[in-house]
One Martini backbone bead per residue (centre of mass of N, CA, C, O) as a GRO file, in nm:
protein
   81
    1MET     BB    1 -16.962   9.105  10.900
    2ASP     BB    2 -16.992   9.343  10.685
    3ASN     BB    3 -17.010   9.441  10.359
    4GLU     BB    4 -16.818   9.685  10.370
    5THR     BB    5 -16.574   9.540  10.486
    6ILE     BB    6 -16.546   9.330  10.266
    7LEU     BB    7 -16.517   9.531  10.030
    8ALA     BB    8 -16.265   9.673  10.143
    9GLN     BB    9 -16.084   9.423  10.142
   10PHE     BB   10 -16.106   9.364   9.841
   11GLY     BB   11 -15.988   9.634   9.753
   12LYS     BB   12 -15.710   9.590   9.881
   13ILE     BB   13 -15.644   9.331   9.731
   14GLU     BB   14 -15.662   9.446   9.445
   15LYS     BB   15 -15.435   9.656   9.478
   16LYS     BB   16 -15.213   9.453   9.547
   17VAL     BB   17 -15.236   9.286   9.289
   18GLU     BB   18 -15.178   9.517   9.093
   19SER     BB   19 -14.901   9.581   9.207
   20LEU     BB   20 -14.779   9.301   9.153
   21ILE     BB   21 -14.821   9.302   8.848
   22LYS     BB   22 -14.650   9.551   8.789
   23SER     BB   23 -14.390   9.444   8.912
   24ASN     BB   24 -14.369   9.196   8.731
   25GLN     BB   25 -14.349   9.351   8.464
   26LEU     BB   26 -14.091   9.503   8.534
   27PHE     BB   27 -13.917   9.251   8.585
   28GLU     BB   28 -13.950   9.126   8.306
   29ALA     BB   29 -13.827   9.361   8.148
   30ALA     BB   30 -13.554   9.361   8.294
   31ASN     BB   31 -13.484   9.068   8.229
   32LEU     BB   32 -13.479   9.099   7.922
   33GLU     BB   33 -13.257   9.310   7.911
   34LEU     BB   34 -13.043   9.134   8.052
   35LYS     BB   35 -13.042   8.903   7.849
   36GLU     BB   36 -12.955   9.075   7.607
   37LYS     BB   37 -12.691   9.173   7.734
   38VAL     BB   38 -12.563   8.897   7.774
   39GLU     BB   39 -12.564   8.812   7.477
   40LYS     BB   40 -12.390   9.044   7.379
   41LEU     BB   41 -12.144   8.987   7.563
   42GLU     BB   42 -12.094   8.698   7.462
   43THR     BB   43 -12.039   8.777   7.171
   44GLU     BB   44 -11.803   8.967   7.227
   45LEU     BB   45 -11.627   8.757   7.369
   46GLN     BB   46 -11.605   8.560   7.135
   47GLN     BB   47 -11.474   8.758   6.939
   48LYS     BB   48 -11.225   8.817   7.115
   49ASN     BB   49 -11.125   8.525   7.130
   50GLU     BB   50 -11.087   8.486   6.827
   51LEU     BB   51 -10.888   8.720   6.791
   52GLU     BB   52 -10.677   8.612   6.987
   53ASP     BB   53 -10.624   8.349   6.837
   54ARG     BB   54 -10.528   8.483   6.576
   55ASN     BB   55 -10.295   8.638   6.706
   56ASP     BB   56 -10.145   8.387   6.803
   57GLU     BB   57 -10.099   8.267   6.522
   58VAL     BB   58  -9.936   8.505   6.413
   59LYS     BB   59  -9.713   8.500   6.622
   60ASN     BB   60  -9.618   8.212   6.559
   61LEU     BB   61  -9.549   8.262   6.264
   62ILE     BB   62  -9.341   8.484   6.313
   63ARG     BB   63  -9.157   8.318   6.494
   64GLU     BB   64  -9.091   8.104   6.280
   65LYS     BB   65  -8.970   8.294   6.070
   66ILE     BB   66  -8.746   8.405   6.248
   67ASP     BB   67  -8.610   8.135   6.312
   68SER     BB   68  -8.549   8.068   6.018
   69LEU     BB   69  -8.373   8.316   5.958
   70VAL     BB   70  -8.165   8.268   6.179
   71GLU     BB   71  -8.067   7.996   6.072
   72ARG     BB   72  -7.975   8.100   5.798
   73LEU     BB   73  -7.774   8.305   5.909
   74ASP     BB   74  -7.602   8.101   6.061
   75GLY     BB   75  -7.523   7.941   5.806
   76ILE     BB   76  -7.379   8.174   5.663
   77THR     BB   77  -7.169   8.249   5.885
   78GLU     BB   78  -7.039   7.964   5.895
   79ALA     BB   79  -6.951   7.949   5.594
   80GLU     BB   80  -6.761   8.210   5.612
   81ALA     BB   81  -6.564   8.099   5.853
   0.00000   0.00000   0.00000
């Protein structure tokens, strides 16, 4: 092999390595964006779950109050009968 051929091959290798480095940087940036998006979505999901739990607690409290009122009304109507 002569020197020109060797230098040409090294040039090709350098271009490929540069291309791989650029691709890697793009993938790392995309990966970071996706990680941030996942964290945001996880936070939103947690907030929605907490809100749903609070809504369930309110529903249960309302249900208990209604049951209590119905019992009181039943007691009043039985006493009048």
